[in-house]
Structures are given as structure tokens and as C-alpha cells.
C-alpha positions in Angstrom: -16.9 2.3 -25.5 -15.9 -1.2 -24.3 -13.7 -2.6 -26.9 -13.8 -6.2 -25.7 -17.6 -6.2 -26.3 -17.8 -4.1 -29.5 -14.7 -5.0 -31.5 -13.8 -8.6 -30.8 -15.3 -9.8 -34.1 -14.3 -6.6 -36.0 -12.2 -8.6 -38.5 -15.2 -10.6 -39.6 -17.1 -7.6 -40.8 -17.0 -6.2 -44.4 -15.1 -3.0 -45.0 -18.4 -1.0 -45.2 -19.6 -2.6 -41.9 -16.2 -1.8 -40.2 -16.4 1.9 -41.3 -20.0 2.1 -40.1 -19.0 0.6 -36.7 -16.3 3.2 -36.3 -18.8 5.9 -37.1 -21.3 4.6 -34.6 -18.8 4.0 -31.8 -16.5 7.0 -32.3 -18.8 9.6 -33.8 -17.1 9.8 -37.2 -19.0 12.1 -39.6 -19.5 11.9 -43.4 -16.3 13.8 -44.0 -14.3 11.3 -42.0 -15.8 8.3 -43.8 -15.0 10.0 -47.1 -11.4 10.6 -46.0 -11.1 6.8 -45.3 -12.3 5.8 -48.7 -11.1 8.7 -51.0 -8.1 9.9 -49.1 -6.1 12.7 -50.7 -7.5 14.7 -53.6 -5.3 15.8 -56.5 -5.7 19.4 -55.4 -4.5 18.6 -51.9 -1.6 16.5 -53.2 -0.4 19.4 -55.4 0.0 21.6 -52.3 2.1 19.0 -50.4 5.0 18.2 -52.7 6.5 19.1 -56.0 5.9 17.6 -59.5 2.8 15.8 -58.4 1.5 13.2 -60.9 -0.9 11.3 -58.8 -1.5 9.6 -55.4 -0.2 6.3 -54.1 -2.7 4.3 -52.0 -1.9 2.0 -49.1 -4.4 -0.1 -47.0 -5.4 1.4 -43.7 -6.5 -1.0 -41.0 -7.5 -0.6 -37.3 -5.8 -2.6 -34.6 -8.1 -3.6 -31.8 -7.9 -4.7 -28.1 -5.5 -2.0 -26.9 -5.8 -1.0 -23.3 -3.4 1.8 -22.6 -3.2 3.4 -19.1 -6.7 2.1 -18.6 -8.2 3.6 -21.7 -9.6 1.7 -24.7 -7.8 2.7 -27.9 -8.5 1.8 -31.5 -5.3 2.2 -33.5 -5.3 3.2 -37.2 -2.4 1.7 -39.1 -1.3 2.2 -42.7 0.9 -0.6 -43.9 1.3 -2.9 -46.9 2.8 -5.9 -45.0 0.5 -8.7 -44.0 0.2 -9.9 -40.4 1.1 -6.6 -38.8 -2.4 -5.4 -37.9 -3.5 -8.9 -36.9 -0.3 -9.4 -34.9 -0.5 -6.3 -32.8 -4.2 -6.8 -32.2 -3.5 -10.4 -30.8 -0.6 -9.1 -28.7 -2.8 -6.3 -27.3 -5.5 -8.9 -26.4 -3.0 -11.0 -24.5 -1.6 -7.9 -22.7 -5.0 -7.0 -21.4 -4.9 -9.9 -18.9 -1.8 -8.4 -17.4 -3.4 -4.9 -17.1 -2.8 -3.7 -20.6 0.0 -1.3 -21.5 1.4 1.3 -19.1 3.0 4.2 -20.8 4.6 7.5 -20.0 6.7 10.1 -21.8 8.9 13.1 -21.3 8.3 16.7 -22.3 8.4 17.2 -26.1 11.9 18.6 -26.2 13.7 18.6 -29.5 17.4 19.3 -30.1 18.5 21.8 -32.6 22.2 21.8 -33.6 24.3 24.8 -34.6 27.7 24.0 -36.1 30.4 26.5 -35.2 33.9 26.4 -36.9 37.1 28.5 -36.9 37.1 28.6 -33.1 40.6 29.0 -31.6 39.6 28.4 -27.9 36.6 26.3 -27.0 36.4 27.3 -23.4 36.6 31.0 -24.2 33.8 30.7 -26.8 31.6 28.7 -24.5 32.0 31.2 -21.7 31.1 34.0 -24.1 28.0 32.2 -25.2 26.9 31.4 -21.6 27.2 35.1 -20.8 24.6 36.0 -23.5 22.2 33.0 -23.0 19.4 35.4 -21.9 19.6 37.2 -25.2 19.8 33.9 -27.1 16.7 32.7 -25.4 14.9 35.9 -26.5 16.0 35.4 -30.1 15.1 31.7 -30.1 11.6 32.3 -28.7 10.2 33.6 -32.0 6.8 32.1 -31.6 4.6 33.8 -29.0 1.7 31.3 -29.5 4.1 28.4 -28.6 5.3 30.3 -25.6 1.8 30.9 -24.4 1.2 27.1 -24.6 4.3 26.5 -22.4 6.8 25.7 -25.2 9.8 27.4 -26.5 13.6 27.4 -25.8 14.5 25.5 -22.6 18.3 25.5 -22.6 21.6 25.2 -24.3 24.3 22.5 -24.4 27.8 22.8 -25.7 29.7 19.9 -27.3 33.3 20.1 -28.5 34.9 18.0 -31.3 38.7 18.9 -31.5 39.5 16.5 -34.2 37.2 16.0 -37.1 38.0 15.6 -40.9 37.1 19.3 -41.3 39.0 20.6 -38.2 37.8 21.6 -34.7 34.0 22.2 -34.2 31.9 23.6 -31.4 28.4 22.2 -31.6 25.6 24.2 -29.8 22.5 22.3 -28.8 19.3 24.3 -28.5 16.8 22.4 -26.4 13.3 23.4 -27.6 9.9 22.4 -26.3 7.6 22.0 -29.3 4.4 21.1 -27.5 2.1 19.3 -30.0 4.2 19.9 -33.1 6.9 17.6 -34.4 9.0 20.7 -34.3 11.4 20.7 -37.3 10.3 24.0 -38.8 10.1 25.7 -35.4 13.5 24.5 -34.2 15.2 25.3 -37.5 13.8 28.8 -37.5 15.0 29.3 -33.9 18.5 28.3 -35.0 18.4 30.7 -37.8 17.5 33.5 -35.3 20.4 32.9 -33.0 23.1 32.1 -35.6 24.2 35.7 -36.4 24.6 36.5 -32.7 26.5 33.3 -32.0 28.9 34.1 -34.8 29.3 37.8 -33.7 30.1 36.9 -30.1 32.5 34.1 -30.7 34.1 35.3 -33.9 33.5 31.8 -35.3 31.8 30.8 -38.5 28.3 29.2 -38.4 27.7 26.4 -40.9 24.8 24.0 -40.3 21.7 25.0 -38.4 19.5 21.9 -38.3 17.3 19.8 -36.0 18.5 16.4 -34.9 16.4 13.4 -35.4 18.1 11.7 -32.4 15.4 13.2 -30.1 16.7 11.5 -26.9 15.3 14.4 -24.9 11.8 13.4 -26.1 11.3 9.8 -24.9 8.3 7.6 -24.8 8.1 4.4 -22.7 5.7 1.4 -22.7 5.6 -1.8 -20.6 3.3 -4.8 -20.4 2.9 -8.1 -18.6 1.8 -11.1 -20.7 0.7 -14.2 -18.9 2.5 -17.4 -20.1 -0.5 -19.8 -19.8 -2.4 -18.6 -22.9 0.7 -19.0 -25.1 0.4 -22.8 -25.0 0.1 -24.5 -28.4 0.7 -27.7 -30.2 2.1 -29.8 -27.3 4.1 -26.9 -25.8 3.1 -25.4 -22.5 2.7 -21.7 -22.1 5.8 -21.6 -20.0 7.9 -23.3 -22.7 6.7 -20.8 -25.3 7.4 -17.9 -23.0 10.9 -19.1 -22.4 11.4 -19.5 -26.2 10.3 -15.9 -26.7 12.7 -14.7 -24.0 15.5 -16.7 -25.7 14.6 -15.1 -29.0 14.9 -11.6 -27.5 18.2 -12.5 -25.8 19.6 -13.3 -29.3 18.7 -9.8 -30.5 20.2 -8.2 -27.3 23.7 -9.5 -28.1 23.8 -9.7 -31.9 23.4 -6.6 -34.2 22.6 -8.8 -37.2 19.6 -10.2 -35.3 18.8 -6.9 -33.7 18.4 -5.2 -37.0 15.5 -7.5 -38.0 14.2 -7.5 -34.4 14.0 -3.7 -34.4 12.5 -3.6 -37.9 9.6 -5.6 -36.5 9.1 -3.0 -33.8 9.1 -0.2 -36.4 6.5 -2.2 -38.5 4.0 -1.2 -35.9 5.3 2.3 -35.1 5.7 3.4 -38.7 2.2 2.2 -39.6 0.7 4.6 -37.0 3.1 7.4 -38.0 2.0 7.1 -41.6 -1.7 6.9 -40.7 -1.4 10.1 -38.6 0.7 12.1 -41.1 3.9 11.9 -39.1 7.5 11.7 -40.4 8.2 8.0 -40.1 11.7 8.4 -41.6 12.7 10.8 -38.7 11.3 8.3 -36.2 13.2 5.4 -37.8 16.4 7.4 -37.8 16.1 8.3 -34.2 15.2 4.8 -33.1 18.1 3.1 -34.8 20.6 5.7 -33.6 19.3 5.2 -30.1 19.6 1.4 -30.4 23.4 2.0 -31.0 23.9 4.5 -28.2 26.1 2.1 -26.2 28.5 1.6 -29.1 26.9 -1.6 -30.3 23.6 -1.8 -32.1 21.1 -3.8 -29.9 17.5 -4.5 -29.2 15.2 -1.6 -28.5 13.0 -3.8 -26.3 13.7 -5.6 -23.1 12.0 -8.8 -22.1 12.3 -10.8 -18.9 10.5 -13.7 -17.2 8.8 -12.9 -13.9 6.1 -14.2 -11.6 3.1 -12.1 -10.9 -0.3 -12.7 -9.4 -3.3 -13.3 -11.7 -7.0 -13.9 -10.9 -7.8 -17.5 -11.4 -10.5 -18.8 -13.8 -13.2 -18.7 -11.2 -12.2 -15.2 -10.2 -12.0 -16.2 -6.6 -8.4 -15.5 -5.8 -5.1 -14.4 -7.2 -2.6 -17.0 -8.2 1.1 -16.6 -9.0 1.7 -17.1 -12.7 4.8 -16.9 -15.0 4.7 -13.7 -17.1 6.8 -12.1 -19.8 7.5 -8.5 -18.9 8.3 -6.3 -21.9 9.5 -2.7 -22.0 10.3 -0.3 -24.9 11.8 3.1 -24.6 12.8 5.2 -27.6 12.9 8.7 -28.9 9.5 9.6 -30.3 9.2 13.0 -32.1 5.6 13.1 -33.3 3.1 15.8 -33.7 -0.7 16.3 -33.8 -0.7 19.8 -35.3 1.0 21.2 -38.4 2.4 19.5 -41.5 0.6 16.5 -42.9 -1.2 15.9 -39.7 -3.3 18.9 -40.5 -3.1 18.9 -44.3 -4.0 15.3 -45.0 -7.7 14.5 -44.4 -7.1 10.9 -43.7 -4.5 11.8 -41.1 -7.1 14.1 -39.4 -9.6 11.2 -39.3 -6.9 8.8 -37.9 -6.3 11.2 -35.0 -10.0 11.3 -34.4 -10.1 7.5 -34.3 -7.3 7.6 -31.7 -9.4 10.0 -29.6 -7.6 13.3 -30.5 -4.5 12.7 -28.4 -1.9 15.4 -27.9 1.7 14.8 -29.1 2.7 13.0 -25.9 -0.4 10.8 -25.9 0.2 9.8 -29.6 3.9 9.0 -28.8 2.8 6.7 -26.0 0.2 5.0 -28.2 2.9 4.4 -30.8 5.4 3.0 -28.4 2.8 0.6 -27.0 2.1 -0.5 -30.6 5.8 -1.1 -31.2 6.0 -3.2 -28.1 3.0 -5.2 -29.1 4.3 -5.8 -32.6 7.7 -6.9 -31.2 5.9 -9.5 -29.0 3.8 -10.7 -32.0 6.9 -11.2 -34.1 8.9 -13.0 -31.3 6.0 -15.3 -30.6 5.6 -16.2 -34.3 9.4 -16.8 -34.6 9.5 -18.9 -31.4 6.5 -21.1 -32.3 5.4 -21.9 -35.9 8.1 -19.7 -37.5 7.5 -16.4 -39.2 6.7 -17.9 -42.6 3.6 -20.0 -41.8 1.1 -17.2 -41.0 3.0 -14.5 -42.9 3.1 -16.4 -46.2 -0.5 -17.5 -45.9 -1.5 -13.9 -45.8 0.8 -13.1 -48.7 -0.9 -15.9 -50.7 -4.3 -14.4 -50.0 -3.0 -10.9 -51.1 -1.6 -12.3 -54.4 -4.8 -14.1 -55.5 
């Protein structure tokens, strides 16, 4: 599939034509098309949560033009806010000229936390725990299938809090490779398995045993180059617009009041993909915002800079130096492609099929690229016509 040829005019098609085009290009079957139109049945909903009274529908769109690590990607997005799908698609189109998005990610390591209280001597307790780590590994590795796939317990960390409102605490971190699962159930079960032994050896009292959503051992990264020239508009050169975008980012980098809205725009893109694929967008949000405050001050999740890089000229005869915006985004990205709603929800299964059936790391990388694209789209709108012009035009269309 060559997206530039097949999906440039995608937005001009009717809904029926768009679905058919997806079916033709991606090999979607009748069940996939049914999932896109009918979504979740009442019977399926009854199995997912308690006290079900119905289903709540949201629009699902497809963002186009994404080139990620050289591969063409169509991105399903579930979101009620106008301009998000259009914005990321336009940003992805601009990023293609600079080579698209380059992404990478770390191993899918989640952190499980075990809270240990009534410890008289931290050093003594930690030494006792280090002495039995082999046994703790054995207890934590409760899933033979996950181990066979290369996952399971990877290590322990010990953190001491001598002065808390509830007294001294020793916090044990279990580092757990979840492979293609988000990992909450697996990690929480592992903590339950090791808790009795921890209490026995240390003489302490175990309280909480719970996964952390600040998954900073499970990072995803994206970067892109956007040529300044195509940003020109209404009497302003591309370089002027690029500098205005850079200045808008700089505001968010120093002011938490601006950074909160700036990062909300990033999550507009990421959450929409998370919802489409049945992932826990609330956990991703929590981890992202905690990570944004890791220095002690809440700040921008993205980094933007102005740089000069070679670009092929219009006649494609030589490379010429051009001003670019270089953007990067790094954040914790605990997502899964197996288990939970990713398996239970038929539309989530179809969304993953549209994405090309990525593994968890591949999905995380797609999502962080979408977040970077959405951030650029929002900054560009703010730095040019202002956010209201296009945004409210789409709102007006929605409310007709």
C-alpha cells in the first residue's frame, strides 16, 4: 500500500466508501466492517463492566499520511473533539518530507510496588531481601507462557521513605517484563505471590501491592523534521511561522499553566488511539503527566528546536539546506495488544488490524508519533490563525 497515492483524498469519500477502501487496501473482512458500524453488543458489554444499561458511541476516524520508520501506517482514532484527526493527518503529511517519524522504544517493563511498614532497620531488611531474590524471582514468575515468550520478573529495586505521614516505609519495586500485555493483572498477581515471603523474611507488615502507572521503565520515543517552507501562509514566510511555533513551545517549556494545555493537546492524539485499540487511556494519561513533572516542575512533554538540514529541491536535482523544526517526544507508554478490552472489544480488534497488527512496542511507537504530530498541529494552529478559527468551524458543523 502506498498511502500518498491511495489515501490523499480519503476525507472526500462517504463513510461507506471509506470503509470499503479500508477493506480493499487492508484486507478487512465482513466481521471487521460490522465491528466498525455496530461496535459492542449488549451481550459483550454485560461481560466487561457492572450494572450495564447500554453502550455509549463515539466517532472513530482514521488518520492518514503517517510514515513511521519507513512504513505506511493508517491510524484509527476514537475522539469526540473536532480537528484532532484532521490535524494529525496534516502534520503527518508535512513530516513525510523530512523522512516521516523515527521511533523506538524500550522493553515493556512495568513497575509493581509493594509497601512494607513496621521496619525498624531499612538496611537490615534490604539485605535480607537481597539474600532471597532468587526465591522471590521464582514466586513472581507465576506465568509460564509469559516466561516462554521472554517476559517475567527482571529485577528488584528498594526505596526508603523514613518520614511519611504514616511513619517509615520501605517500598519494593518489582520490575516485570509484560511482553504484549499492558501488564496490570500480571504484575499485581506477582506482587501477591511474593508478599507473604517478604513479610516473613523482614518481619515487616505488607500493605499495598499494586502496579505503578508511572511506567518510566517502559518508554517510547518519536522524532520528526518538518521543513519550514510549506508552513508559509497569509503574508508570513515559512521561517516566520516555524519560529512562531518554536516560541509557542518555549512558553510551554517554562510555564506549567501553559504546559498543562500543551500536554493536553499531545494526549488528544494518544488517547484517541488508546481508546480505539481498547487500551487504558487513563493509565497512560496519569503516567504522562507524572513524567512531565519529574524534574520538580511540570513542563512540556515535547521538545522542539530550529535546525538546518538538507532537502531535495523542487526539481529533485540536488539537496539544499533548509530551515526545519525538529520535534521529539518521549514518555511512558504502557499499552498492550493482547488481553483486556484489546481482545474483548470487537472494534478494538479491528483497529489493531487497521494498524497492521503491531506488537505492544510497535503500538506504543505509533501512539507517541501521533502525540508528536498532534502537538505540532496544535502549535501551528495557535501560532498562525489561532486555535478558534478552524476548531470552532468544525464545532459549528457538528452542531447543525
